[in-house]
C-alpha positions as CSV (number, residue, x, y, z in Angstrom):
1,M,34.6,-23.0,-4.9
2,A,32.4,-21.5,-7.6
3,F,29.2,-22.5,-5.7
4,V,30.4,-20.3,-2.8
5,V,30.8,-17.3,-5.1
6,A,27.3,-18.1,-6.5
7,G,25.9,-18.0,-3.0
8,Y,25.1,-21.7,-2.6
9,Q,25.7,-23.6,0.6
10,H,27.5,-26.9,0.9
11,V,28.0,-28.8,4.2
12,V,31.5,-30.0,3.5
13,A,32.7,-26.5,2.4
14,N,31.0,-24.9,5.3
15,M,32.8,-27.2,7.7
16,F,36.0,-25.3,6.8
17,L,34.7,-21.8,5.9
18,I,32.6,-21.1,8.9
19,P,35.1,-22.3,11.6
20,A,37.7,-20.1,9.8
21,G,35.3,-17.2,10.2
22,I,34.7,-18.1,13.9
23,F,38.4,-18.1,14.6
24,A,38.6,-14.7,12.8
25,G,35.9,-13.4,15.1
26,G,33.1,-13.1,12.6
27,A,30.6,-15.8,13.8
28,T,29.7,-18.0,16.8
29,W,29.6,-21.8,17.2
30,T,25.8,-21.6,17.7
31,E,25.4,-20.0,14.3
32,F,27.8,-22.6,12.9
33,M,25.6,-25.5,14.2
34,L,22.4,-23.8,13.0
35,N,23.9,-23.4,9.5
36,I,25.3,-26.9,9.3
37,S,21.9,-28.5,10.3
38,I,19.9,-26.4,7.8
39,V,22.3,-26.8,5.0
40,W,22.6,-30.6,5.7
41,I,18.8,-30.9,5.3
42,G,18.9,-28.9,2.1
43,N,21.8,-31.0,0.7
44,L,19.9,-34.2,1.6
45,V,16.8,-33.1,-0.2
46,G,18.6,-31.6,-3.2
47,G,21.3,-34.3,-3.6
48,G,19.5,-37.3,-2.2
49,F,15.9,-37.0,-3.3
50,F,16.0,-34.6,-6.3
51,M,19.1,-36.0,-8.0
52,G,18.2,-39.6,-7.0
53,G,14.8,-39.1,-8.5
54,L,16.2,-37.7,-11.7
55,Y,18.6,-40.7,-12.1
56,F,15.8,-43.1,-11.3
57,M,13.6,-41.5,-14.0
58,A,16.4,-41.5,-16.5
59,Y,17.5,-45.1,-16.1
60,R,14.3,-46.9,-15.2
61,T,13.7,-48.2,-18.8
62,G,15.6,-51.4,-18.0
63,M,13.6,-52.2,-14.9
64,Q,10.8,-54.8,-14.8
65,K,7.3,-53.5,-14.7
């Protein structure tokens, strides 16, 4: 959970951490859904496009031109 300590958001981790906070009385379900939707978009861009693009650029040498 080092990314949590560093302040990063992760959809799967938030699916546990935020409901735990809700049941403890610290957040609402509306805040949870807003957080999940925003973090999901960020994870999609960062993990899907950014990392996918880096892997594509790193391993494209064997592709046909």
